PATIKOL-335493 format. One line per field, with one value per atom (N, C-alpha, C): residue number from 1; residue in three letters; chain; atom name; x, y, z. Coordinates in steps of 0.001 Angstrom, whole numbers, plus 524288, in hexadecimal, padded with zeros to 5 digits. Example, Ala and Ser with C-alpha at 12.3 -4.5 7.8 and 13.67 -1.06 7.14 Angstrom:
2
rose: (1	1	1	2	2	2) .
pagu: (Ala	Ala	Ala	Ser	Ser	Ser) .
kemi: (A	A	A	A	A	A) .
balo: (N	CA	C	N	CA	C) .
east: (83386	8300C	83390	83232	83566	83264) .
north: (7E9C6	7EE6C	7F31C	7F736	7FBDC	8001E) .
up: (81E78	81E78	81E78	81BA8	81BE4	81EBE) .
This chain:
151
rose: (1	1	1	2	2	2	3	3	3	4	4	4	5	5	5	6	6	6	7	7	7	8	8	8	9	9	9	10	10	10	11	11	11	12	12	12	13	13	13	14	14	14	15	15	15	16	16	16	17	17	17	18	18	18	19	19	19	20	20	20	21	21	21	22	22	22	23	23	23	24	24	24	25	25	25	26	26	26	27	27	27	28	28	28	29	29	29	30	30	30	31	31	31	32	32	32	33	33	33	34	34	34	35	35	35	36	36	36	37	37	37	38	38	38	39	39	39	40	40	40	41	41	41	42	42	42	43	43	43	44	44	44	45	45	45	46	46	46	47	47	47	48	48	48	49	49	49	50	50	50	51	51	51	52	52	52	53	53	53	54	54	54	55	55	55	56	56	56	57	57	57	58	58	58	59	59	59	60	60	60	61	61	61	62	62	62	63	63	63	64	64	64	65	65	65	66	66	66	67	67	67	68	68	68	69	69	69	70	70	70	71	71	71	72	72	72	73	73	73	74	74	74	75	75	75	76	76	76	77	77	77	78	78	78	79	79	79	80	80	80	81	81	81	82	82	82	83	83	83	84	84	84	85	85	85	86	86	86	87	87	87	88	88	88	89	89	89	90	90	90	91	91	91	92	92	92	93	93	93	94	94	94	95	95	95	96	96	96	97	97	97	98	98	98	99	99	99	100	100	100	101	101	101	102	102	102	103	103	103	104	104	104	105	105	105	106	106	106	107	107	107	108	108	108	109	109	109	110	110	110	111	111	111	112	112	112	113	113	113	114	114	114	115	115	115	116	116	116	117	117	117	118	118	118	119	119	119	120	120	120	121	121	121	122	122	122	123	123	123	124	124	124	125	125	125	126	126	126	127	127	127	128	128	128	129	129	129	130	130	130	131	131	131	132	132	132	133	133	133	134	134	134	135	135	135	136	136	136	137	137	137	138	138	138	139	139	139	140	140	140	141	141	141	142	142	142	143	143	143	144	144	144	145	145	145	146	146	146	147	147	147	148	148	148	149	149	149	150	150	150	151	151	151) .
pagu: (Met	Met	Met	Arg	Arg	Arg	Thr	Thr	Thr	Val	Val	Val	Ile	Ile	Ile	Gln	Gln	Gln	Arg	Arg	Arg	Val	Val	Val	Thr	Thr	Thr	Arg	Arg	Arg	Ala	Ala	Ala	Ser	Ser	Ser	Val	Val	Val	Thr	Thr	Thr	Val	Val	Val	Glu	Glu	Glu	Gly	Gly	Gly	Lys	Lys	Lys	Ile	Ile	Ile	Val	Val	Val	Ser	Ser	Ser	Glu	Glu	Glu	Ile	Ile	Ile	Lys	Lys	Lys	Asp	Asp	Asp	Gly	Gly	Gly	Leu	Leu	Leu	Leu	Leu	Leu	Val	Val	Val	Leu	Leu	Leu	Val	Val	Val	Gly	Gly	Gly	Val	Val	Val	Glu	Glu	Glu	Asp	Asp	Asp	Val	Val	Val	Asp	Asp	Asp	Thr	Thr	Thr	Asp	Asp	Asp	Asp	Asp	Asp	Asp	Asp	Asp	Ile	Ile	Ile	Glu	Glu	Glu	Tyr	Tyr	Tyr	Leu	Leu	Leu	Thr	Thr	Thr	Ser	Ser	Ser	Lys	Lys	Lys	Ile	Ile	Ile	Val	Val	Val	Asn	Asn	Asn	Leu	Leu	Leu	Arg	Arg	Arg	Ile	Ile	Ile	Phe	Phe	Phe	Asn	Asn	Asn	Asp	Asp	Asp	Glu	Glu	Glu	Asn	Asn	Asn	Gly	Gly	Gly	Val	Val	Val	Met	Met	Met	Asn	Asn	Asn	Lys	Lys	Lys	Ser	Ser	Ser	Val	Val	Val	Ile	Ile	Ile	Asp	Asp	Asp	Ile	Ile	Ile	Asn	Asn	Asn	Gly	Gly	Gly	Asp	Asp	Asp	Ile	Ile	Ile	Ile	Ile	Ile	Ala	Ala	Ala	Val	Val	Val	Ser	Ser	Ser	Gln	Gln	Gln	Phe	Phe	Phe	Thr	Thr	Thr	Leu	Leu	Leu	Phe	Phe	Phe	Ala	Ala	Ala	Ala	Ala	Ala	Thr	Thr	Thr	Arg	Arg	Arg	Lys	Lys	Lys	Gly	Gly	Gly	Asn	Asn	Asn	Arg	Arg	Arg	Pro	Pro	Pro	Ser	Ser	Ser	Tyr	Tyr	Tyr	Ile	Ile	Ile	Arg	Arg	Arg	Ala	Ala	Ala	Ser	Ser	Ser	Lys	Lys	Lys	Arg	Arg	Arg	Glu	Glu	Glu	Phe	Phe	Phe	Ser	Ser	Ser	Glu	Glu	Glu	Pro	Pro	Pro	Met	Met	Met	Tyr	Tyr	Tyr	Glu	Glu	Glu	Lys	Lys	Lys	Phe	Phe	Phe	Cys	Cys	Cys	Glu	Glu	Glu	Ser	Ser	Ser	Leu	Leu	Leu	Ser	Ser	Ser	Ala	Ala	Ala	Lys	Lys	Lys	Leu	Leu	Leu	Ser	Ser	Ser	Lys	Lys	Lys	Lys	Lys	Lys	Val	Val	Val	Gly	Gly	Gly	Thr	Thr	Thr	Gly	Gly	Gly	Val	Val	Val	Phe	Phe	Phe	Gly	Gly	Gly	Ala	Ala	Ala	Asp	Asp	Asp	Met	Met	Met	Lys	Lys	Lys	Val	Val	Val	Asp	Asp	Asp	Leu	Leu	Leu	Leu	Leu	Leu	Asn	Asn	Asn	Asp	Asp	Asp	Gly	Gly	Gly	Pro	Pro	Pro	Val	Val	Val	Thr	Thr	Thr	Ile	Ile	Ile	Ile	Ile	Ile	Ile	Ile	Ile	Asp	Asp	Asp	Ser	Ser	Ser	Lys	Lys	Lys	Glu	Glu	Glu	Lys	Lys	Lys	Glu	Glu	Glu	Phe	Phe	Phe) .
kemi: (A	A	A	A	A	A	A	A	A	A	A	A	A	A	A	A	A	A	A	A	A	A	A	A	A	A	A	A	A	A	A	A	A	A	A	A	A	A	A	A	A	A	A	A	A	A	A	A	A	A	A	A	A	A	A	A	A	A	A	A	A	A	A	A	A	A	A	A	A	A	A	A	A	A	A	A	A	A	A	A	A	A	A	A	A	A	A	A	A	A	A	A	A	A	A	A	A	A	A	A	A	A	A	A	A	A	A	A	A	A	A	A	A	A	A	A	A	A	A	A	A	A	A	A	A	A	A	A	A	A	A	A	A	A	A	A	A	A	A	A	A	A	A	A	A	A	A	A	A	A	A	A	A	A	A	A	A	A	A	A	A	A	A	A	A	A	A	A	A	A	A	A	A	A	A	A	A	A	A	A	A	A	A	A	A	A	A	A	A	A	A	A	A	A	A	A	A	A	A	A	A	A	A	A	A	A	A	A	A	A	A	A	A	A	A	A	A	A	A	A	A	A	A	A	A	A	A	A	A	A	A	A	A	A	A	A	A	A	A	A	A	A	A	A	A	A	A	A	A	A	A	A	A	A	A	A	A	A	A	A	A	A	A	A	A	A	A	A	A	A	A	A	A	A	A	A	A	A	A	A	A	A	A	A	A	A	A	A	A	A	A	A	A	A	A	A	A	A	A	A	A	A	A	A	A	A	A	A	A	A	A	A	A	A	A	A	A	A	A	A	A	A	A	A	A	A	A	A	A	A	A	A	A	A	A	A	A	A	A	A	A	A	A	A	A	A	A	A	A	A	A	A	A	A	A	A	A	A	A	A	A	A	A	A	A	A	A	A	A	A	A	A	A	A	A	A	A	A	A	A	A	A	A	A	A	A	A	A	A	A	A	A	A	A	A	A	A	A	A	A	A	A	A	A	A	A	A	A	A	A	A	A	A	A	A	A	A	A	A	A	A	A	A	A	A	A	A	A	A	A	A	A	A	A	A	A	A	A	A	A	A	A	A	A	A	A	A	A	A	A	A	A	A) .
balo: (N	CA	C	N	CA	C	N	CA	C	N	CA	C	N	CA	C	N	CA	C	N	CA	C	N	CA	C	N	CA	C	N	CA	C	N	CA	C	N	CA	C	N	CA	C	N	CA	C	N	CA	C	N	CA	C	N	CA	C	N	CA	C	N	CA	C	N	CA	C	N	CA	C	N	CA	C	N	CA	C	N	CA	C	N	CA	C	N	CA	C	N	CA	C	N	CA	C	N	CA	C	N	CA	C	N	CA	C	N	CA	C	N	CA	C	N	CA	C	N	CA	C	N	CA	C	N	CA	C	N	CA	C	N	CA	C	N	CA	C	N	CA	C	N	CA	C	N	CA	C	N	CA	C	N	CA	C	N	CA	C	N	CA	C	N	CA	C	N	CA	C	N	CA	C	N	CA	C	N	CA	C	N	CA	C	N	CA	C	N	CA	C	N	CA	C	N	CA	C	N	CA	C	N	CA	C	N	CA	C	N	CA	C	N	CA	C	N	CA	C	N	CA	C	N	CA	C	N	CA	C	N	CA	C	N	CA	C	N	CA	C	N	CA	C	N	CA	C	N	CA	C	N	CA	C	N	CA	C	N	CA	C	N	CA	C	N	CA	C	N	CA	C	N	CA	C	N	CA	C	N	CA	C	N	CA	C	N	CA	C	N	CA	C	N	CA	C	N	CA	C	N	CA	C	N	CA	C	N	CA	C	N	CA	C	N	CA	C	N	CA	C	N	CA	C	N	CA	C	N	CA	C	N	CA	C	N	CA	C	N	CA	C	N	CA	C	N	CA	C	N	CA	C	N	CA	C	N	CA	C	N	CA	C	N	CA	C	N	CA	C	N	CA	C	N	CA	C	N	CA	C	N	CA	C	N	CA	C	N	CA	C	N	CA	C	N	CA	C	N	CA	C	N	CA	C	N	CA	C	N	CA	C	N	CA	C	N	CA	C	N	CA	C	N	CA	C	N	CA	C	N	CA	C	N	CA	C	N	CA	C	N	CA	C	N	CA	C	N	CA	C	N	CA	C	N	CA	C	N	CA	C	N	CA	C	N	CA	C	N	CA	C	N	CA	C	N	CA	C	N	CA	C	N	CA	C	N	CA	C	N	CA	C	N	CA	C	N	CA	C	N	CA	C	N	CA	C	N	CA	C	N	CA	C	N	CA	C	N	CA	C	N	CA	C	N	CA	C) .
east: (97260	97172	974B6	97726	97AA9	9790C	9791C	977BA	97BD2	97C8B	97F98	97BC4	97B12	97733	97A19	978D4	97B5A	97738	97804	97492	9762D	97270	973AA	97043	9725D	96F30	96D17	96F70	96D66	96FE5	96D05	96F1A	96C09	96EAE	96C09	96EB3	96BAE	96DA5	96C95	970B4	97047	971AB	96E8D	96F84	96F4E	97373	973D7	972AB	974C9	97443	96F15	96B99	96667	965BD	96418	96326	95E49	95EEF	95A8A	95852	95B61	95995	95C9F	959E4	95C66	95999	95CA4	95A61	95D60	95AF9	95DA3	95F22	95DED	95F6C	95D52	960C4	95F1D	963A5	962B4	9668E	9677F	96C6E	96DF0	96F77	96CE5	96DE0	96FD6	97491	976B5	97575	9739E	9719B	97441	97681	978D2	975DD	97503	971F5	9755D	974EB	9777D	9735C	974BB	970EF	96E42	970A6	96E4F	96A62	96997	965FB	9604F	95D28	9579D	9545D	94F44	94BC2	94CD3	94EBB	95018	95489	95847	95C8C	95A71	956CE	95464	9517D	94E6E	94B6E	94F0F	9531D	956D4	95958	95B63	95E3C	95AB5	95639	952DA	950B8	94F7A	94DBC	9521C	956C3	95B43	95C62	95C59	95DC0	95A02	954EE	9513A	950FC	952D3	952A7	957F0	95C21	96143	96106	96295	9627B	967C4	9683C	96D35	96C99	9680B	96730	966F9	968EF	96946	963F5	96367	95ECE	95FF7	95C87	95D2A	961FF	9644A	96901	96DF6	96D6D	971F9	973BD	97050	97180	96EDE	971B4	96F5C	96B45	96662	96229	95D2E	95D68	958C7	959C4	95594	955DF	9544C	954FD	95350	94D65	94A90	944E8	943C8	9469B	945BF	9468C	94A4A	94B66	9486A	94513	94235	94600	94A5A	94E58	94D0F	9505A	94FB9	95421	9536A	95755	957FD	95CD8	95E17	960E6	95F2C	961A8	963F7	968FC	96BCA	96E28	96D09	96F49	97523	9784C	97DF0	98070	98143	98373	988F7	98BC4	9912F	991A8	98D5D	98D92	98F49	98EF7	990B7	995EF	9991C	99E47	9A1AB	9A422	9A7E9	9AD4E	9B059	9B562	9BA00	9B91A	9BD37	9C1DA	9C0BF	9C4F5	9C5BF	9CA93	9CBDA	9C99F	9C9AE	9C7E0	9C2FB	9C119	9BC4B	9B7E5	9B413	9AFDF	9ACBD	9AAE6	9A75B	9A1E4	99E1B	998B1	9956D	997E7	99568	990D7	9911D	98CE4	98826	988DC	9847D	980CE	97BCD	977E2	97791	97601	974F7	96FCD	96F18	96A92	9655D	964EF	95FF8	95E0F	961B0	9604D	9607D	96495	9656D	96193	95FF8	95C5B	9571B	95495	94FAA	95073	954E2	955E6	95697	9595D	95A07	954BF	9517C	94C4D	948FF	94931	94666	9488C	94DB4	9503A	94E1E	94DE2	94BF8	94632	9430F	93D85	93CCE	93FF0	93FA5	94141	9456F	94715	942C9	94076	93C44	937A7	9362A	931C2	932F6	9379D	93917	939CF	93B89	93C61	93750	93374	92E5F	92ED6	932B0	9333A	936E8	936B0	939E6	93FB9	942AD	94856	94A9F	94E5C	95103	95485	9557F	958D2	95C77	96033	96359	960B9	963B9	961D8	96519	962A4	9656D	968E8	96DDD	97193	973C2	971DC	973BB	978D1	97B92	9801D	97DEC	97E1B	97BB9	97FE7	97E9D	981D3	97EC9	98120	97E92	98157	97E59	9806E	97DF8	9812D	97F05	98245	97FCD	9828C	9818F	98580	98511	9850D	9812A	9805E	982D1	986FD	9897B	98F5E	99183	98EFB	98CF2	98888	98650	985AA	98877	98830	98812	98428	98370	982E1	98592	9853A	98234	97E43	97B4D	97AF8	97CA3	97C43	97835	9744F	9700A	971CE	97651	9785D	97BB3	97CA7	97FCE	97CA0	97828	974B9	97775	9772D	97964	97500	9760A	9720A	9738C) .
north: (C62D1	C6012	C5B1D	C5A03	C5588	C5226	C4CF5	C4962	C4515	C435F	C3EBB	C3AF9	C366B	C329C	C2DE2	C2C6E	C27EC	C23EB	C1F0E	C1ACC	C195D	C1954	C1882	C143D	C11D3	C0E48	C1131	C15B9	C1944	C1E99	C2298	C27EF	C2B41	C2F1C	C32C4	C3813	C3C08	C4166	C4355	C455B	C4755	C4D22	C5036	C55CA	C56F1	C5955	C5AAE	C55FA	C5179	C4CC5	C49ED	C4BD5	C4975	C4764	C426C	C4022	C42B0	C4503	C479C	C444D	C40A6	C3D01	C37F0	C33A4	C2E8A	C2ABB	C2798	C23A4	C1E85	C1A65	C1555	C1505	C10C9	C1019	C1473	C16AC	C1ACB	C1DF6	C2307	C2689	C2B47	C2CA9	C31B4	C350E	C3983	C3CEF	C422F	C4393	C48BC	C4C34	C5103	C5468	C59B8	C5B43	C606F	C638A	C6881	C6BE4	C706E	C71B7	C7664	C79EC	C7ED7	C82C7	C819D	C7E92	C7D77	C78F8	C7699	C722F	C73EF	C706F	C7183	C6CD9	C6D5F	C6909	C645B	C6551	C6106	C5DB5	C6035	C5D52	C59D9	C5BFB	C58F5	C5442	C551C	C50E1	C4CA9	C4E41	C4A84	C4732	C49C9	C46F8	C4387	C4587	C425F	C3DA2	C3E3A	C39BD	C35BA	C379F	C342C	C314A	C340D	C31C8	C2D6A	C2E5E	C2A5A	C25A4	C2642	C21F9	C1F5B	C214B	C1EDD	C192D	C15AF	C101A	C0E99	C0FB4	C0EC6	C0B32	C08BD	C04F6	BFF7E	BFBBD	BF666	BF3C5	BF0C9	BED7E	BE82E	BE460	BDF2D	BDC48	BDE19	BDBB3	BDEB4	BE299	BE5A9	BE9A2	BEAD5	BEE99	BF3C6	BF820	BFD39	BFE4E	BFD2A	BFD6E	BFFB4	C0180	C03A1	C0939	C0C4A	C11BB	C1220	C16B0	C17A3	C16F7	C1833	C1754	C117E	C0E6C	C08C0	C0612	C07F1	C0568	C07F3	C0BC7	C0EC2	C1146	C133F	C15B3	C1B4F	C1D99	C22F8	C2660	C2B73	C2F35	C3378	C34F5	C39C2	C3D4B	C4228	C460C	C4A5A	C4B57	C4F23	C5353	C5839	C5C8E	C5CE9	C5D7D	C5DC8	C6161	C6646	C6A22	C68C8	C65AC	C646E	C6103	C5F06	C5C02	C5F6E	C648D	C6824	C6AB8	C6807	C6A14	C6A69	C6EE9	C6F98	C6EFA	C6B52	C6A11	C6ACA	C6D53	C6DEB	C7110	C755B	C78C9	C7819	C778A	C7758	C7299	C72F0	C6E95	C6FC3	C7491	C75F4	C7619	C728A	C7266	C7779	C78D2	C7D3F	C7B0B	C7D93	C7BCE	C7FBF	C8299	C86C1	C84CB	C7FE9	C7DC3	C7C0C	C7B22	C797C	C7E18	C7D16	C813A	C8314	C87EE	C8A1B	C87D4	C8832	C85E9	C8794	C8C7E	C8E8A	C8B6D	C8962	C8647	C806F	C7EC8	C7928	C7692	C7937	C76B9	C756F	C7915	C77A2	C735D	C7370	C6F62	C6A11	C69F2	C651A	C631B	C669A	C6501	C62C8	C6542	C6330	C5DDC	C5D46	C5853	C540A	C5515	C5143	C5009	C53FA	C5320	C4FB5	C50A9	C4D96	C47EC	C472B	C41DB	C3F0D	C41B2	C3F60	C3DC4	C411F	C3FF2	C3B26	C3ADC	C3675	C3169	C31D4	C2D4B	C2B8E	C2F11	C2E24	C2D84	C3021	C3062	C34DC	C365B	C3AB9	C396C	C3D36	C3CCE	C3F7C	C3CF2	C3F51	C43C3	C4771	C4BE3	C4D27	C506A	C52CC	C57E8	C5B5E	C609B	C645F	C6722	C6A7E	C6E5B	C6E8A	C7245	C70D0	C6C8E	C6B00	C67F2	C679D	C6430	C5EB9	C5B6B	C563F	C520B	C4DEC	C493B	C4509	C4318	C3F24	C39FB	C3628	C30F3	C2D3D	C29E3	C2644	C2162	C1D47	C1880	C17AC	C18F7	C188A	C12C6	C1131	C0BBA	C0AA2	C07B4	C063B	C06C4	C0B55	C1076	C11DA	C1491	C16A5	C1C82	C1F90	C2543	C2744	C2A6D	C2C72	C325C	C3508	C3ABA	C3C15	C3F65	C4132	C4721	C499E	C4F44	C503E	C534C	C542C	C5714	C598E	C5C56	C58CE	C5415	C505E	C4B76	C4C2B	C47BB	C4402	C3F03	C3B04	C3893	C37A3	C355D	C2FF4) .
up: (28F1D	293FA	293D4	29826	2986C	29D12	29C3D	2A06E	2A0F4	2A5B2	2A6DA	2A969	2A6F2	2A8AB	2AAD3	2AF97	2B1FE	2B397	2B1DC	2B383	2B90C	2BC9B	2C21D	2C489	2C89E	2CBD1	2D093	2D1A0	2D5A0	2D4D8	2D667	2D642	2DA22	2DC3A	2DFBE	2DF73	2E0F4	2E13F	2E6C0	2E936	2EE8C	2EE95	2F157	2F206	2F7DC	2F9CF	2FF63	302DC	30168	30490	30414	300B4	30023	2FA98	2FA0F	2F4ED	2F28C	2EDDC	2EB3E	2E6C9	2E4C6	2E0BA	2E149	2E01C	2E082	2DCE5	2DA0D	2D698	2D714	2D515	2D469	2CEAA	2CBF5	2C67C	2C304	2BFDC	2BC4E	2BA52	2B9B9	2B771	2BAEB	2BB61	2BDA2	2B8FD	2B85B	2B3E7	2B5E8	2B456	2B57D	2B0D6	2B1DD	2ADBD	2ADE2	2A96A	2A8DD	2A4C4	2A5D0	2A256	2A082	29B76	2995E	296E2	295FB	2944C	28F24	28BBD	286A0	286D1	28B54	28BC0	28B44	2890A	2882B	289F2	28969	28A9C	2870E	28258	27ECB	2810A	283A8	28625	28A88	28D85	291BC	28F7C	28B74	28903	286EA	28423	281EE	2863C	28A3F	28E51	291A3	2933B	296A0	293B8	28EC3	28BAA	28B21	28A14	28973	28E95	292E7	297F7	2998F	29959	29B2C	2978D	292B8	28EF8	28E01	2907D	28FD9	291A1	28E45	28F92	291F1	29701	299B1	29E74	29EF7	2A32B	2A0CD	2A3AD	2A1AD	2A130	29CF7	29C4F	29EC3	29DEB	2A03C	29E36	299EF	297C2	29933	29C92	29E29	29A1D	2965C	2923D	2939B	29301	2940C	28FD5	2912F	28D5D	28FAE	2949A	29724	298ED	298F7	29AB7	2A075	2A2A4	2A809	2A87A	2A456	2A451	2A484	2A158	2A11D	2A658	2A967	2AE6A	2B2ED	2B1AF	2B5A0	2B988	2B766	2BAA3	2BBFD	2BF17	2C0E1	2BEC6	2BF41	2BD80	2C19B	2C281	2C561	2C183	2C115	2BDB8	2C130	2C06E	2C3AA	2C028	2C14F	2BE66	2BF98	2BB68	2BC35	2B828	2B9AA	2B60F	2B458	2B762	2B610	2B130	2AF21	2AA42	2A5AC	2A654	2A23D	2A39C	2A6A9	2A7FE	2A31B	2A269	29E2E	2A09E	29E7A	2A0E9	29D41	298DA	294EC	296F6	299AA	29B88	2A164	2A2F3	2A87D	2AB3E	2B064	2B39B	2B6B5	2B648	2B901	2B4FA	2B560	2B184	2B16F	2ACCF	2AC22	2AB41	2AD79	2ACEA	2A9E1	2A66E	2A374	2A02A	29E4A	29B0A	29E34	2A331	2A679	2A75C	2A6D9	2A784	2AD22	2ADB1	2B2D4	2B4E0	2B9E3	2BC85	2BA24	2B891	2B690	2B1D3	2AECA	2AA2E	2AB56	2AE09	2AEA7	2B26F	2B682	2BA34	2B7A8	2B4D8	2B236	2AE11	2AB5C	2A77B	2AA1F	2AE6B	2B169	2B352	2B53A	2B71C	2B2A8	2AE0C	2A97B	2A7F3	2A82B	2A6F7	2AA99	2AFA6	2B378	2B29B	2B164	2B047	2AB75	2A770	2A2AB	2A3AE	2A6A4	2A809	2AB0E	2AEDA	2B202	2AE9C	2AAF6	2A787	2A428	2A20F	29EAD	2A1C6	2A693	2A9E9	2AC8F	2AC92	2AF1C	2B505	2B73D	2BCE9	2BE4C	2C333	2C4FF	2C494	2C2B3	2C264	2C72B	2C9A2	2CE0D	2CC37	2CF9D	2CE40	2D2CB	2D18A	2D599	2D71A	2D987	2DAD8	2D7A5	2D413	2D073	2D361	2D1E6	2D41D	2D96E	2DBB3	2E0E1	2E071	2E4C7	2E528	2E634	2E238	2E293	2E2EB	2E59D	2E5C8	2E2D2	2DE9D	2DB5A	2DC49	2DDF5	2DEF5	2DB06	2D891	2D4C3	2D471	2D2A7	2D14E	2CB8A	2C85B	2C2AE	2C154	2BE4E	2BCE8	2B79F	2B793	2B2A0	2B2BE	2B2E0	2B2C5	2AD5C	2AD59	2A881	2A951	2A636	2A662	2A0CE	29F9B	29A4D	29A8C	29709	296AE	291BC	29260	28DD2	28E09	289CE	28931	284EE	2861A	2825D	27D73	27DB5	27929	275A8	27772	27477	2735C	270F5	26FC6	26C04	26D5E	269FE	266CB	261E3	25E80	25CDC) .
């Protein structure tokens, strides 16, 4: 499972001209799922995400988590995070899971984030053509792949 986490001052997801999720200060999380992912990957990533100390404290040092600032999260499914670009110029998405596997995993991921954040996490619409609008704060963008745990 791969995530791109962006610290934002605002973010929204629009589907067919209608805003389906919107937040102020918090995180926009793009989520990619592959067939080898398990509940352990979800647990690892959701724990890491809600506890990442990437928000400024009173001294301007990134020392607070999204929980500490009572921030919000939008999680958006994005199969293109597993694009293979080694050959040619047209990306292959062979590593990205099919809907039958990835949609339930994405839903579990969002449920786990909500439980850890102690509030509802905004989402996109799985498989829809979504427009994601955000104002990246910093900018701060972090990529975490559950298969590449850093110690």
